[in-house]
C-alpha positions in Angstrom: -19.2 26.1 -15.5 -20.0 23.0 -13.6 -19.9 19.5 -15.1 -22.1 16.5 -14.1 -20.2 13.8 -12.3 -18.7 10.9 -14.2 -18.2 7.2 -13.4 -14.8 5.7 -14.2 -14.2 2.0 -14.4 -11.2 0.2 -13.1 -10.0 -0.6 -16.7 -10.3 3.1 -17.6 -8.1 4.0 -14.6 -5.6 1.4 -15.8 -5.5 3.1 -19.2 -5.3 6.6 -17.7 -2.6 6.0 -15.1 0.8 4.2 -15.2 3.2 3.1 -12.5 5.2 6.3 -12.6 2.0 8.3 -12.2 1.2 6.2 -9.1 4.7 6.7 -7.6 4.7 10.5 -8.3 1.2 11.0 -6.9 1.8 9.0 -3.7 5.1 10.9 -3.1 3.3 14.2 -3.5 0.5 13.2 -1.1 3.0 11.9 1.5 4.8 15.3 1.3 1.5 17.2 1.7 0.7 15.1 4.7 4.1 15.9 6.2 3.3 19.6 5.7 -0.1 19.4 7.3 -2.0 19.9 4.0 -4.2 16.9 4.4 -7.2 17.0 6.6 -8.5 13.9 8.3 -11.8 13.0 10.1 -11.8 11.6 13.6 -11.7 8.6 13.7 -9.9 8.2 10.4 -11.5 4.8 9.6 -15.1 3.6 10.2 -15.3 -0.2 10.4 -18.3 -2.5 10.5 -18.8 -6.3 10.2 -22.1 -8.0 9.3 -23.5 -11.3 10.6 -21.3 -13.1 8.1 -18.2 -11.3 9.4 -17.8 -9.5 6.1 -15.9 -6.2 6.4 -17.1 -2.7 5.6 -14.8 0.4 5.7 -15.2 4.1 5.1 -12.3 6.5 5.0 -12.2 10.1 4.0 -9.9 13.2 3.7 -9.6 16.6 2.3 -6.6 17.5 0.1 -6.1 21.2 0.5 -3.6 21.7 -2.4 -6.2 20.2 -4.9 -9.3 21.7 -3.2 -11.0 18.3 -3.2 -12.5 15.9 -0.7 -12.7 12.2 -1.1 -14.5 9.3 0.4 -13.3 5.7 0.0 -15.9 3.0 0.4 -14.8 -0.6 0.7 -16.6 -3.9 1.4 -15.1 -7.3 1.1 -15.7 -10.9 2.2 -14.3 -11.9 5.6 -12.2 -14.6 3.9 -10.8 -12.7 1.0 -10.0 -9.0 1.0 -8.6 -9.1 -2.5 -11.6 -10.8 -4.1 -12.6 -9.4 -7.5 -16.1 -9.1 -6.1 -15.0 -6.7 -3.4 -16.6 -3.2 -3.4 -14.0 -0.5 -3.9 -15.0 3.1 -4.8 -13.7 6.6 -4.3 -16.1 9.5 -4.4 -14.3 12.7 -5.4 -16.0 16.0 -4.4 -15.1 19.6 -5.2 -14.2 21.2 -1.8 -15.3 24.7 -2.8 -18.8 23.9 -4.2 -19.3 20.5 -2.5 -20.4 19.1 -5.8 -19.5 15.5 -6.7 -16.9 15.2 -9.5 -16.5 11.5 -9.9 -17.3 8.0 -8.8 -14.1 6.0 -9.4 -13.8 2.2 -9.3 -10.5 1.7 -7.6 -10.2 -2.1 -8.0 -7.1 -1.6 -10.2 -5.6 1.5 -8.5 -6.0 0.0 -5.0 -3.5 -2.8 -5.8 -1.1 -0.3 -7.4 -1.4 2.2 -4.5 -1.1 -0.6 -1.8 2.2 -1.8 -3.2 3.7 1.4 -4.5 3.2 3.2 -1.1 5.0 0.5 0.9 7.8 0.0 -1.7 8.4 3.8 -1.7 8.7 3.7 2.1 11.1 0.8 1.8 13.2 2.8 -0.7 13.4 5.7 1.8 14.7 3.4 4.5 16.8 0.9 2.7 20.6 0.9 2.3 21.8 2.3 -1.0 23.2 -1.1 -2.1 20.0 -3.1 -1.3 19.5 -5.5 -4.2 18.2 -8.9 -3.0 14.5 -9.1 -2.7 12.5 -11.8 -1.0 8.8 -12.0 -1.8 6.6 -14.1 0.6 3.6 -14.7 -1.6 3.2 -14.8 -5.3 -0.3 -13.5 -6.0 -1.4 -10.3 -7.6 0.0 -8.0 -5.0 3.4 -9.7 -5.0 3.5 -9.6 -8.8 2.7 -5.9 -8.7 5.3 -5.4 -6.0 8.0 -6.8 -8.3 7.3 -4.1 -10.8 7.7 -1.3 -8.2 10.7 -2.8 -6.5 12.3 -3.1 -9.9 11.6 0.5 -10.7 12.9 2.0 -7.4 15.8 -0.4 -6.6 18.8 -1.8 -8.5 17.7 -5.3 -7.9 20.1 -8.2 -8.6 18.2 -11.2 -7.2 14.7 -12.3 -6.4 13.7 -15.1 -4.1 10.0 -16.0 -4.1 8.1 -18.4 -1.8 4.5 -19.3 -1.9 2.2 -22.3 -1.0 1.7 -23.3 -4.6 4.7 -24.3 -6.8 3.1 -23.0 -10.0 2.6 -19.4 -8.7 6.1 -19.1 -7.3 7.7 -20.6 -10.5 5.6 -18.2 -12.6 6.7 -15.2 -10.7 10.4 -16.3 -10.8 10.1 -16.8 -14.5 8.6 -13.3 -14.9 11.5 -11.8 -12.9 14.1 -13.5 -15.1 12.4 -12.7 -18.4 11.1 -9.2 -17.8 13.5 -7.8 -15.3 16.7 -9.8 -15.9 17.0 -10.9 -12.3 18.6 -14.0 -10.9 15.3 -15.5 -9.5 14.8 -18.6 -7.4 11.5 -20.2 -6.3 11.4 -22.1 -3.0 8.9 -23.6 -0.6 10.9 -22.4 2.4 10.2 -18.9 3.9 13.4 -19.1 5.9 15.5 -19.9 2.8 14.0 -17.0 0.9 14.3 -14.4 3.7 17.7 -15.2 5.2 20.3 -12.7 3.9 17.8 -10.7 1.8 18.2 -6.9 1.8 14.5 -6.4 1.2 11.5 -8.5 2.3 7.9 -8.2 1.5 5.1 -10.4 2.9 2.0 -10.3 0.8 -0.2 -13.2 1.6 -3.7 -13.7 3.1 -2.5 -16.1 5.9 -3.3 -13.6 8.7 -0.6 -15.2 10.9 3.1 -14.7 11.7 5.4 -15.8 8.9 8.8 -14.6 9.9 11.3 -15.3 12.7 13.3 -12.4 14.0 16.7 -14.2 13.6 16.0 -14.8 9.9 16.2 -11.0 9.2 19.7 -9.9 8.2 21.3 -6.7 9.6 20.3 -3.7 7.5 17.3 -5.4 6.0 14.0 -3.7 5.4 10.9 -5.8 6.0 7.6 -4.5 4.6 4.3 -6.1 5.1 0.7 -5.7 3.9 -0.7 -7.5 6.9 0.3 -6.5 10.5 0.4 -10.0 11.8 2.8 -11.4 9.2 6.2 -10.2 10.6 5.5 -11.8 13.9 5.6 -10.4 17.4 9.3 -11.0 18.0 10.5 -9.1 15.0 7.9 -6.3 15.6 9.3 -5.9 19.1 13.0 -6.2 18.1 13.1 -4.1 14.9 15.5 -1.2 15.2 13.2 1.1 13.2 9.4 0.5 13.1 7.6 2.7 10.7 3.8 2.9 9.9 1.7 5.0 7.7 -0.7 6.0 10.5 -0.3 5.5 14.2 -4.0 6.1 14.7 -5.2 3.6 12.1 -2.9 0.8 13.4 -3.2 1.4 17.1 -6.1 -1.0 17.8 -4.7 -3.7 15.5 -1.2 -3.6 17.1 -2.8 -3.9 20.6 -5.0 -6.8 19.5 -2.1 -8.7 17.9 0.9 -7.9 20.1 -0.4 -6.4 23.3 -0.9 -3.0 25.0 2.8 -2.1 24.7 3.0 -2.6 20.9 2.0 0.9 19.8 4.9 2.2 21.8 7.3 0.2 19.5 6.4 2.5 16.6 9.3 4.9 15.9 7.8 7.1 13.1 5.3 7.4 10.3 6.3 7.6 6.7 5.3 11.2 6.7 7.6 11.8 9.7 10.5 10.4 7.7 9.6 12.3 4.5 9.0 15.5 6.3 12.3 15.3 8.3 10.7 15.0 11.7 12.5 11.6 12.0 15.9 10.8 10.5 14.9 7.3 9.3 17.8 4.9 9.0 20.9 6.1 10.9 23.2 3.1 10.4 23.6 0.4 7.8 23.0 -2.4 10.4 19.6 -1.3 11.5 16.7 -3.7 10.7 13.6 -1.8 9.7 9.9 -2.9 9.7 7.3 -1.1 7.7 3.6 -1.8 8.3 1.0 0.0 6.2 -2.7 -0.2 5.7 -2.9 2.4 3.0 -3.9 6.1 3.3 -7.2 7.3 1.9 -5.3 10.5 0.8 -3.4 8.4 -1.8 -6.5 6.7 -3.1 -8.3 10.1 -3.4 -5.4 11.7 -5.2 -5.1 8.9 -7.7 -8.9 8.9 -8.3 -8.7 12.7 -8.9 -5.8 12.3 -11.3 -7.7 9.7 -13.3 -10.7 12.0 -13.3 -8.8 15.0 -14.6 -7.3 12.9 -17.4 -10.6 11.4 -18.2 -12.1 14.9 -18.6 -9.3 15.8 -21.0 -10.0 12.8 -23.1 -13.8 12.8 -22.9 -13.9 9.5 -21.1 -16.2 8.3 -18.3 -20.0 7.6 -18.0 -21.8 10.9 -17.4 -24.2 10.5 -14.5 -27.5 12.2 -14.0 -27.8 15.0 -11.5 -30.7 16.5 -9.4 -32.6 13.2 -9.1 -33.0 12.9 -12.8 
């Protein structure tokens, strides 16, 4: 028996999924990708810009183990990718019948996936004793990141730096009160980063923020913007890991030059699937650059859909032109 498609809001997704669900689903999808069970279009990402330089993206994939296809549609202002007004939807389709199952607003799950996927990769590559985290940025993504780093690492200390004193002080207070961390707010990126085991840059600056000599031996630097680690550290990192060589190729060339794609050592799926050993010494400095994989967004949207069906949630949409 077929069911009409449903529409799920971002708040419904937040109620249906928790941080552990996000972690588990992303881990499963990365493993499927390593096993060749995710099918991708070519090219993987369609990009457009309008006369105002606003961005439009379309990504898609097929998840064979779930027998579903998914299409991720994104549009955002040129000046603010994380605006609440951004368009972010995932269309979930049954791969056997090609019928639409759900339209899912991923405004909430996007932030969760974005952070969880890169923190999981950092956990895979970090030293076992990694416990000092530096957050460059104190907005929504950085706040979400603190939750996931705290879940996956035995954190002892947080250093947070941002442009506005009130945001970094608020995040440091949250770290002390909710997670019991020794937390320091500073206006110096160098002071926050030097000696840290884990570094995450999560700003909208679109420029280099780090100096290579600030990064301690054994540290794992993760970034949500390819430009933020800076060319010197991208070139010098002992281990450079990305989520997709294809997706990042053009951006690496534009930012760092024609040789930059050759600096990439492995994908996250390569490490998870055992095709690359990952860290091989405690002194290696690692860099992780991710843009997010549509497979993870589709899997989270489908999980939200299946739980919504069980609970009778979601707006039922008309079919057949009705």
